[in-house]
N, C-alpha and C positions, 0 to 999 in steps of 0.2 A: 316484541316477539310474534310471530305469526300465530293464527288460531291452531295450527297444527305443527307443533315444535318439531325441529328436526334432531335426533338423538344419534351420536356417533359412537358407534361400538368399536372400541381400538383392541384390535386382535381378538383373541377369546374365542368361545364357543359360537357355532353359526346360528343357533335357534333363538336367540336373545330377541329378536325382532316379535316372535310370540308373545313376549311379556310387556310388549309397549303398545298397546292398540290404539292409544290416542295420540301416536307421535309417527312421524315419517322416520324410518330408520336407515341408517347407512353404517355398512361395515367396512371398515379399512385396516390396512396393515400399517403398523407403525415404520416398518422399514423402509416404505415406499410412499406413504401419503405426503404431501406437501401442504404448508400451513400458510395462513395469512392473518394479520391483525389490521383492519381498515375500518376506521371510525369507530374504534373501541369495541368492534364486533370480531370474532372469530369466524374464518373461513377455512375449509378444507377442500382440497383438491386432490382426486385419485382418478381412477379409471373412469368412475361414473360422472365426472364434472366437477364444478365448483359448487359450493353451497355453503349458506351461513350454518354455524353450529350453535344450537341452542343448550345442548347438554351433552355431556361425556360419560361414557360407561368405559373405565378404564380397565381392561382385561389383559394386559401384558404380561405374559408368563416368563419363563425361564430362558429367555433370549439373552445374547450378549448386549450388556448396557452399553450404549454410546453417548458420548456427550450432547449429540442432537437430541437424544429422547429427552434430556432435562431441558432443553430449549422448548420443546412443545409443552411441557408442564409450566413452563414459565409464561407462554402465551395464553395458555388456560387461567392462570393466575391474573395476568395483567388484564384480561377482558373480564374477569370476574364470571366466567362462564360455570355453571354448575357442573360438578364432576364427583363421581363415585369411584373410589376414594376422592376426598378434595385432593387437588394438585399439591398444595402444602404438605398434606400427609404424605402422599408419593415421593415428595422430594426428600422428607427426613429419613425415609426408608430405602432411598434410591441404591445406598451402598450398604453391605455388611456392617462395615465399621461403622458408619453413621447410626444405623439402627442398634447396633450393640451399645453405642454411647448414650442414646435415648433410653434403652432398657436399663442401662446401668445407673443413669440419673434418678430413676424411680426404685431402684432396690431389687430388681429381678435376681432371681439366684441363677447365675450363669457360671460356666466352667471357666477356669483361669485360661489365658491365652497367652502365647508368645506371638508377637507381631513383626515381621520383618519386612522393610521396604529397601531393597538395595542388595542385588545378587551376592556382592562379596561378604555381606554379613552373614549369609548362611554358612559360611565356612566356620562361623563362631558360635553356630546354634547345634545343640545336641539334646533332642528330646528324649525323654525318658519312655521308652516303648512298654505297652503299646499307646500310641497317639495317632491323632488325626491331622492329616495335612490338608489345608484348604488353600488353594490359589485363586487369587482374585475375587472378583465379585459376582458368584455364581450361586445358584439355588438349585433345588432337587436333585441333589446328589452329584452334579457335575463340578468339576475341579477340584475333586476330593479323593483322597488316597490313605490308607491304613499302613502305617509304620509298626511293622510288627516286631522287627529287630533292629539292632544298630546297623546290620549289614543292608538292610532295607533302606535305610535313611540316606546312606551313601548315594544309591542310586537315585531316589526320589529327589533328593537335594538338587541333584544335577539336572534333573528335568524341570524342578521348579525355577532354576535359575534361568532357563530359556524362555520361561513365560513373560518375563519382563514386567512383573506386576507385583503386588504386595502378597505375602504369605503369612497364614496363621497355622499355629500348632497349638494343640489343646489335647488333654488326656481322652483316652478312648474309653466310654462308659460301659460296663458290662450291665446293661439294664434288664429289667424285668417287665417293664410297661412302657410303650411309646404312645403318648396321648397328644391327640390334636384337639386344642380348643378353637373353637369357630364362634366368632361373635358378629352378629348384626345387630345395629343399634343397642336395645337393652337385651336381646335375647340371646342365649349362649347355648351351644351344644357340644357334645365332647364325643370323641371316637378313640377308641382303642385300635391300634394297628399291629400287624406281625410281617415282618419284613422277610423277604427270601435271602437277605445278605446282611453284611454288617452296617449298611447305610440304612438308618432307622426309618426316613421318610423317603425311601424310593424301593421299587420292586415289591410293592405291597402285595402280599399274598391274602391276607385276611382282614377284615375290618368290622368292628361292631360299634354302633352307636351305644354310648354309655354315660351314666351319670358321672359327674366329675367331683373331685374333692373340693371343699369348700376353698382350700388354699388356691388352687388354680383358677377358681371363678372369682376370686378375688384378684389375683394377679392379671387375668384377663380383662376385668373391669377398669383396672388401673392402667394398663397399657391403652386401652381405648380411649379413656378420658385425656390421658396425657397426649395422645397423638391427634386426638380429634378426629378419630376415624368413623366411618360408615362400616365398614367390615375389616376384620382381623382374624387372621390365623396365627396361633402360637403353639409350637411344637415343644412338648416337654419330655424329657426321659426321666423315668425313675428307676433309682439303683437298689441294689438289694438290702440298703439299709433304709429304704423308704424316703430318700431324700429326692427331690426333683430338682431337675436342671434345664433352663430353658436352653433349647437347642437352635432354635431359629423363629423369627418372627416374618411373616408374609403379609404384606398390605394388599396382595392380589392372590388371594389363597384359592385353591382348586376346590370345587363345591361337590366333586364325585363321592357319592355315597352318603351325603348329607340330605335332609327331606328336601323334597321338590318345591316346597313351599319358599325355600329361600330367595330363588330366583324371582318371582315376583315381588317378592318383599324389596329386594333391591331395587328392583323396577320401580316400585312405588316411591322409594325415598328419593330417587333421582327426578321422577317427575313432579314430586311436592317441592323439590329445590326449584326446579324450572319455572313453576306456577308462582312461585314466592309466597 
């Protein structure tokens, strides 16, 4: 490794370079960058030219996942290139269903789901309204619709059929609190959010940092340990009976509203891995 390592920021915010004073920082778009493995080293080719990659900060948000994106994670793993989150962790959470299986394996409280792969089977599906329809592997409220009535389902079913992707249906939660748990290493922060629509984790109008119930802190630590993550966001809904349900787990969580110290903390974690 060179004395001044090259850190590649994949997508994400534009000011990350400020947090890596000891590195040369390149920012690339996953959608257009090209990658190479040569001599067991990882190289990036983008508009700025070709460079060897010593570390990766993966900040890929709610874009349409493509098989090519998994290949990039495979290249990072094959070369042992330090990455935050680790490439193996990102692969385990690449799809909503794979992440659900991971969380189910450690006993997370999750809503029951009906999962359908194959348009013809939608004709044999009758969700009890209100229910939430989710199409494919999307985050941040995309690909989701509320089934308020049986009549709604008839139209939404037809739209879901055109997507040629898997579909999930789960009960709608009339929640009283929407809580985001954000963990970086051993540190955990909590945020209470209020949305302007039924989509709890989108269109946020108000948010406040808050202390988390011990139950949620325990769940967060368990998920971090299970996935071997550097950073993880978990979204929980609390219903009127005081029960928590895990809505979503995000291995590239947004940092807006959380303490500014989190970004340099992540940068230090990556630089520590690069320096070995």
